[in-house]
C-alpha atoms as a printed R data frame, in Angstrom:
   type eleno elety resid chain resno      x        y       z
1  ATOM     1    CA   MET     A     1 75.354 -218.779 -54.803
2  ATOM     2    CA   LYS     A     2 73.744 -217.908 -51.526
3  ATOM     3    CA   SER     A     3 76.262 -218.734 -48.817
4  ATOM     4    CA   ASP     A     4 77.947 -217.332 -45.745
5  ATOM     5    CA   LEU     A     5 80.030 -215.078 -47.994
6  ATOM     6    CA   GLN     A     6 77.163 -212.590 -47.847
7  ATOM     7    CA   ARG     A     7 77.023 -212.547 -44.044
8  ATOM     8    CA   ASN     A     8 78.760 -209.158 -43.745
9  ATOM     9    CA   MET     A     9 76.626 -207.391 -46.315
10 ATOM    10    CA   SER     A    10 74.177 -204.753 -45.253
11 ATOM    11    CA   LYS     A    11 70.500 -205.610 -45.171
12 ATOM    12    CA   LEU     A    12 69.944 -203.385 -48.192
13 ATOM    13    CA   GLN     A    13 72.626 -205.173 -50.209
14 ATOM    14    CA   THR     A    14 71.256 -208.550 -49.165
15 ATOM    15    CA   LEU     A    15 67.771 -207.468 -50.225
16 ATOM    16    CA   LEU     A    16 68.990 -206.142 -53.575
17 ATOM    17    CA   ILE     A    17 70.981 -209.186 -54.642
18 ATOM    18    CA   GLY     A    18 69.285 -211.901 -52.610
19 ATOM    19    CA   TRP     A    19 66.645 -212.635 -55.238
20 ATOM    20    CA   THR     A    20 69.337 -213.305 -57.873
21 ATOM    21    CA   LEU     A    21 71.223 -215.931 -55.853
22 ATOM    22    CA   TYR     A    22 70.709 -219.682 -55.989
23 ATOM    23    CA   PRO     A    23 71.019 -222.034 -53.012
24 ATOM    24    CA   ALA     A    24 74.593 -223.129 -52.315
25 ATOM    25    CA   VAL     A    25 73.753 -226.770 -53.022
26 ATOM    26    CA   ASN     A    26 73.433 -225.820 -56.726
27 ATOM    27    CA   GLY     A    27 77.038 -224.633 -56.797
28 ATOM    28    CA   ALA     A    28 78.667 -227.882 -57.854
29 ATOM    29    CA   TYR     A    29 75.985 -229.220 -60.196
30 ATOM    30    CA   THR     A    30 77.622 -227.941 -63.381
31 ATOM    31    CA   GLU     A    31 81.071 -229.295 -62.570
32 ATOM    32    CA   LEU     A    32 79.728 -232.644 -61.391
33 ATOM    33    CA   PHE     A    33 77.601 -232.998 -64.504
34 ATOM    34    CA   ALA     A    34 80.485 -232.063 -66.812
35 ATOM    35    CA   GLY     A    35 82.880 -234.440 -65.092
36 ATOM    36    CA   LEU     A    36 80.684 -237.442 -64.351
37 ATOM    37    CA   SER     A    37 77.699 -237.526 -66.696
38 ATOM    38    CA   PRO     A    38 77.751 -239.807 -69.749
39 ATOM    39    CA   GLU     A    39 75.705 -237.115 -71.525
40 ATOM    40    CA   ALA     A    40 78.497 -234.593 -71.050
41 ATOM    41    CA   ALA     A    41 80.979 -236.979 -72.677
42 ATOM    42    CA   ASP     A    42 78.894 -236.700 -75.864
43 ATOM    43    CA   VAL     A    43 78.980 -232.902 -76.108
44 ATOM    44    CA   LYS     A    44 79.396 -232.057 -79.779
45 ATOM    45    CA   GLU     A    45 81.159 -229.160 -81.430
46 ATOM    46    CA   GLY     A    46 78.992 -226.095 -81.048
47 ATOM    47    CA   GLU     A    47 77.637 -227.111 -77.629
48 ATOM    48    CA   TRP     A    48 78.714 -226.495 -74.065
49 ATOM    49    CA   VAL     A    49 77.716 -227.354 -70.514
50 ATOM    50    CA   VAL     A    50 75.876 -224.560 -68.735
51 ATOM    51    CA   PRO     A    51 74.542 -224.147 -65.199
52 ATOM    52    CA   PHE     A    52 73.106 -226.290 -63.645
53 ATOM    53    CA   GLY     A    53 74.173 -229.343 -65.586
54 ATOM    54    CA   ARG     A    54 72.557 -228.735 -68.960
55 ATOM    55    CA   ILE     A    55 73.933 -228.929 -72.482
56 ATOM    56    CA   MET     A    56 73.078 -226.008 -74.731
57 ATOM    57    CA   ALA     A    57 74.130 -224.615 -78.080
58 ATOM    58    CA   LEU     A    58 77.176 -222.381 -78.064
59 ATOM    59    CA   ARG     A    59 76.431 -218.676 -78.158
60 ATOM    60    CA   LYS     A    60 76.186 -217.304 -81.691
61 ATOM    61    CA   ASP     A    61 78.982 -214.811 -81.096
62 ATOM    62    CA   TYR     A    62 81.337 -217.690 -80.170
63 ATOM    63    CA   LYS     A    63 80.490 -220.042 -83.056
64 ATOM    64    CA   GLY     A    64 83.377 -220.171 -85.481
65 ATOM    65    CA   SER     A    65 85.081 -217.186 -83.891
66 ATOM    66    CA   LYS     A    66 88.624 -216.828 -82.640
67 ATOM    67    CA   ALA     A    67 87.239 -215.864 -79.239
68 ATOM    68    CA   ALA     A    68 86.166 -219.417 -78.416
69 ATOM    69    CA   GLY     A    69 89.578 -220.845 -79.297
70 ATOM    70    CA   GLU     A    70 91.378 -218.127 -77.390
71 ATOM    71    CA   PHE     A    71 89.165 -218.695 -74.384
72 ATOM    72    CA   TRP     A    72 89.848 -222.457 -74.526
73 ATOM    73    CA   GLU     A    73 93.610 -221.879 -74.696
74 ATOM    74    CA   TRP     A    74 93.444 -219.455 -71.763
75 ATOM    75    CA   CYS     A    75 91.515 -222.026 -69.704
76 ATOM    76    CA   GLU     A    76 94.066 -224.720 -70.566
77 ATOM    77    CA   GLU     A    77 96.900 -222.429 -69.412
78 ATOM    78    CA   GLN     A    78 95.135 -221.698 -66.121
79 ATOM    79    CA   VAL     A    79 94.517 -225.332 -65.177
80 ATOM    80    CA   GLY     A    80 97.622 -226.814 -66.800
81 ATOM    81    CA   ARG     A    81 99.800 -226.365 -63.755
82 ATOM    82    CA   TYR     A    82 97.299 -228.351 -61.662
83 ATOM    83    CA   ALA     A    83 96.712 -231.230 -64.085
């Protein structure tokens, strides 16, 4: 996201990465969509919410693999203390 976090970067760094950054207003779209959209409540197995508030098929390397389950468990551990 393009924000004030880049304010201390050199002009060269800003030029090199500036074209890859999105406006800061896009920063919360994914989370808001996942938390508030009726469409996101209907996400089926094998799908996930991706930036910026879209539902797409799960990556092929995650489908049916242990990695997806392990990643889910890790995420649950990280946010569990705040829930």
